[in-house]
N, C-alpha and C positions, 0 to 999 in steps of 0.2 A: 445824363449830364446832371440835370437837375436832381434826380435822386441822392447821386452819389453827392451830391453837395449838399442838400439835405441832411443826408446820414452823416455826414462832414462835421457841419453844424451841430447837428446833435451833439454829436459824441466833443464836440471843444465844448458846447455851451455844459455837458455833463462834468467832466476836469474840471473846469473853471467853477462849478458851484461847489465842487467837493475840496477843491485846493485853494481857490482864491476866498470863495465866501462860506467855506467850512461846512456845505452841509455836508449832513450824515451819509452816507455812502448808498447805504438801502435808498431812503427816500431819492435821491440824485438818481440813482439807476433806474429804481421802479415809474420819474418823473419825465425821462427822456424818452423809455419803451412808451408810455403814453402817448406823448407827444409825436414820436416818432410814428405810431400807428395811427394821428390823427394826419400828418401831414402826407403820410405816405399812402395814405387811400383810403386804407382800410374801413368798411363800416364800421359804423358807430353802434352797430345792436351787434356785433362782433367781438367788440374791443373787451367786454367785462370777460369774453369764455376764451378769447387769447390769454387774457394774463391769469386765471384762473388753471387751465392749462399748463401755461409756464411755469408760474408758480408752487402750482402743485407735483409737478413732474419732477422735476428736480430734488423740490425738498423732502419728497416721499424716496426719489431712492440712494440721496448718500446722508439726508439727516442723521442717521444711526450713526453711520462710519465714524462721522465727524464727532457725534455726543463720546463715542467709546474712544477714540481717538482722544478727544483731548482729555478723557478722564483716566484714560494711562498716562499721560504725561504730568495730569495734575499730582497719581498718585507716588510717580516717580518723584516731583520736586517736594514732597511735603515731606516724606518718609526718608530722602536723604538718599532716596537710588540715585536721582543722576549726579550726585558727589563721591559713591560709591563705583559708579561706570567710569569715572573720570580716573580716583583711584586705580583703580586698577589698569586703565590702561599707561598711566603717568609709572606703575612699578614696573611693567615692559620695556617699555621704550623713552621716558623722562628722564633720568639720566643722561644719557648720549646723546640723544635728539633732542632735548625740550620742544622747541618748535614745533616738532613733527607730534609728537607728543599731544601738545596741546591742542593742534590742528585734530587729529583723531580724535580725542577726547569732544571735542565744538561736532562733529561729524554723528558721532553716536548718538550723543545727549540730544541734539535736536531734532533727531529722529522721531522723537515720542514727546519731547520737552520744546516749548516755543522760544526762540533764540533768545528774544529780551532776556526770558527767566531764564533761559539757558545761562549765559553770558553775567548777569548776576549772580547765581549760585555756583558757578565752576574758577570766576575771576581767580577770587584769594587763590585756587589751587596754582594759579599760572605765577603767580605776583612770589608766594612761595617757592615756585619753585628756581626763579628768578633770582632771587635772591639766595639758594642754595649753589645756584651756578654761577654767581656772581657777572651775571649778564641784565641787560636795559630789559625792564619788564616789557616796553612796547612791542617789539617783534614776537613775541609770544601773546600778546593780547591783540595781534591782525590776527592769528593765528588760528586764535581762537575766537576769533568774528568768523573768519574766513568760514572754517568748518562748521560753525552753527549756522552760515547763512547759506551755505552749500546744499546741505540734506533740509535747508526750513524749505527750499523753493522748487526739489526734486522728487525727494522722496516717501511717499505716504506711510504710515496714516499721518502727515505733518496735514490741517484741515484745507490746507491752498492746493496741491499736489492732490489729494482725496476726491476736492471737491471737482476739481478740474475733470481729474478721469471718470467721475458721475458726466460730466455735462455734456462730455463728448463722447459717454457712449460704450467705456471703458469699467465700470460700474463693478464687472465679473471680471475684470482681466487685470485686475491691482497687480498682480503678482509680476508680470510684463512691464507696467507703469514702477514699480518697485526698483525689477531688474536693471533698466534701462538708467532710472534716474540713481541707483547705484554708479554703475559705470559713467555717466557724465560726470557726476556730480564728484567724483574721485577725480576725476581727469583735470576737471576745472579748477581744481586746488594744487595741479601740480607748479602751474605759474603765479598760483597768490603763495606756494612755498618760498619760493628764489624771489616773491618780490619781498616778501617781509622782511628779509634778510638786509634789505641796503638800510631799514631806519632803526640798526641797534643803537645809532649814538644819537637819537630821537631824545630831549628830553622828558621823563613822565611830569606829574605831577600828582599831588594829593587827589585822592578818588574820591568819589561821593559817597562813595560806602564804608560806610565806620565800623561794622561788623569784625572783629576779628576771628569769629569762627567761620568755618568753609560751607557750616551748613545751618544757619541760626536758627533755622525752623524744628530741627531739631537735630542736636547733636550728639543722640544717638549713632555708634554704629551699626551697619546695613551690610548684608551680606549682600556682595557683590553676582553671585551665581543669580539669586533671588530675583537683582534688579534686571538683569540680564532676561531675563525667561520672558516677563509682558513682550520685549522688543523680539526674540527668535522665533515663537511657540507662532504668532501668527501666521510668521514667512515661513513654517513649515508646514502648517494646514493648509497654507495657498499653495503651496510648491505640492502637495500630496493630492490637492484637486485635482491639480493639471496633470496628475499621473493619472488619476484617475480616468480624466476623459481623451486619454492617452492609449493606455494599454488595456489592454484585456483580461479583465478583472471579472472577477465572481459577482453579477448581480450585489449582492446585498452590501459587499464592502464596496464597490462602485458609487453605489450611492450614498453609502454613508460618508467614503472621503469627499465626493461630491457636495456633501451639506455641509460637513466639519470647515470646507475648504471656501465656502463664500463668505466675500468679505466682512458683514456685516456677526455672521456665525464666530469667523476664526479672532478677532477682538473682542468678542462676546468673552469666550474662552478666553483670550487675553486679559479681560480685565478682570475674571475670577482669580487668573494665576498672581494678582496682585496679592490676593487676601494674605497669603505665608509671611510677605512683604511687611504687609500692616498689622498682621500681629507677633513677629519679629521686634518691632519698634513700636510696638502699645500703643498704635495711631488707629487702631480699631473704634473708638469710641469717638474719630474724628472724619470718619470716612464720609458722614451724613453732609459736612461742612464742606469737606472735602468736593464732593456730589457737588454741592449746589453752587459753590464758585464755579467749577467748569460749567456748568449750565448756562450760567452768566456769561463766560467765554466761550461757549460753541455757540450763543442766543443770535449773535450778530452775525456769524460766519455764516450761519445757514440761510439767515433771512437776506445778507448779502447776493447770500448764490443764489437763493429765492426768484430775488431782483432780477437779478443776472438772466437766469430762466426763464424771464418775464420777456426783458429786452432779445433775448434768441427768440422766443414765439415771436415775435413782433417782426423780427426781421425775417423769418418765412412766410408768415402773413401777408405782408407788406408789400412782396413777388421782389424785394432786394436781392434775393437767391438771382433769382431768374433774371435779372441784368447782368448778372456778377458770369452767370454761365455762359451771356450772348457777347460780353466786353471784358473778360476778364481775363484775357490774353499774360498782361501785366504782371497782373496779382497771380496767375497759375506761374508765371516764370520766375516771381521768387519765393513759389515752396513755401518752405517751412520759415526763411526768414519774411514771410507775410505775418504771422501770428508773434515773432517778436519783436517784430517792429512795432505794433500795437501795444502788447505790454511794456516795452519800455518805456511808451511814450505817456501811457499809463502812470508804470511807476515813478516816473521823473519828475511826470506832474504835480501829485496827489501822496507821495513815498509809499502806500502799504503795497509791499507785494502780496500780499492775500487780497487785495482789492484787485490789484491787477492779473491775476491770477484768474478769479472769476468770471472776471467781468470780460476780457478779454475768450476765457474759454465759453462764456454765454452765446459771444458771438458766433462762434467758429458750427459750435451746434454737435450733433451726434455725426460721428461717421458712419452711418446706418441708413439713415434720414437723408432723403432723396432730396429733402428739399434743404436742407443747409447748406449751410458757404462751408464748411469741409468737401461734403459733397461737391458743390461748384468747381472748387481749388484739384478735387481728386484725390483729398486723404478716403479713402472709403474701406482699408484695412484697419482690424485692433493694429497692428503696426506701427501703419502710418499715423494712426491717431495718437497713441502713445508717444511718437516721435513728436509729434503738435503741440503734447503735451509738456515735453521737455523744450522746447522751443520756447513756447509762453511762459516756463520755470526759467529759463533763463534772461527773458525781458524781466521778467520781473526782481531781476537782480541789480538790473540795471539802468541807475547808481543809485547810493544810497548817496543820500547829500540832506540838506540843512530840514528839510521837511520830513524824514523818516526816524521815527523814532526811536530803531535801533540803529543808526548813527548816533545820539545822544548819549544810548545805553552806553555803548563802545567808547565812546570818548570820553563819557564823565566817570564811569567803572571803570574803566581801563585806565586812569590817569593820563590820555591823551587829550591836549591843549587844542581846545575847538581848532584853531586856526592852523594847526599840524590834519587834522580831519579829513581835508578835502584831498591835501595831497598823500593820505595813506590810508583810510579807508575810504572815499568817493574812487579814488584811481583803482584801488584794489578788487574793488565791486564790478568796477566797469573792463577789466583784465578778466575778470571770472567769468562774468557775461557776454563778452566780446567771444572767448574761447570755447565756450559751453557750443554756442551758435556757429560756429563755423564747427565742431565735432559734429553737430547734431546734422546741418547740411550735408556734410560729408557722409554721414551714415544714410541720410536720403538719398544721396545718387547712388550709393552702393545698391542701397536693399531695395528702396521702392520703385 
């Protein structure tokens, strides 16, 4: 009991440090890990090795995937590829079903692009569509926000889900995570779609964005096919790699497809496929600057993920997992709801979905590690681990409110009054998160 209390107090202290005192998550998580190691009896001589093992193990396995994923998103953002994707979807479903169009646009754009940036880029299209359709822009802005948020927390190569996959031992099973992420994210959007219809009478106010262009960074036209390529190509390559592992193929072909299907290689090739997009938009000379800004974006995510790895290593080294194994019947009964609750507490307390995802995943550990919390709770297969990643993502969207930068991006750039944000954006993310965890729990009960 004393160990459980110490662990709980340390996590509460970490959340307070991040949310109340604005300590950077990297420092807060790392300090919490070291404090836990000392309080839970890890020998002082072993603590440096535990820190090094936890930090290096996670960052070496997933850092490049996060960098490549972030860089692909930045290229699509700066070249106008994200807007081209949005326009392509709008042409198909926009006129008859504007809310559905904006929701699908957001869902596609946020797979490679951060949801905050995606909303700023695409919201002018929603306002234009609302004007042409003669309806309030508020439902369209909420639909866009929901679509962006769903893929942001569930679908790699968005950094949060990518990091969670790596930290739970699924770095070579990203296709499984992507597949489940697609299904869960789309299903969670169904109640959000009907929810947005309720707010057609909510008055909008002038947004914080004064740009008239739909792509102020690059007003030139962009080929939608070239924009889709970096998103579709890595998924196809990873799928072929999975086929090579299951089908009977010549040795050389199987080895080649397996190599190309590794996530880091697939995303590297996807990055190379961005070159035609850069050339078409005459942005090749800006690629150095795009890379530089992408590394600045990816760096904090990698460091926070690595700090989470240290926390996970301390949890194992302290013997905390053994306590869970001995007296964790209540936690086992919760199943995938347990990581959902942890992620939801972290999300609601400090605001960042990515921090909530990476911190919770670090606590859970790898499914193939007998000393991890995943093992203690019975999540010992790739499918079980993937469902845990989905549960963490569901928690990380529950809920978006005033301490979340995305909340202010949606209300500010979407023309939604701040006082209306809680009954629109906050309530919508609560509904989406609860819908997702119910679906995930049902899937776990049937499949595991």
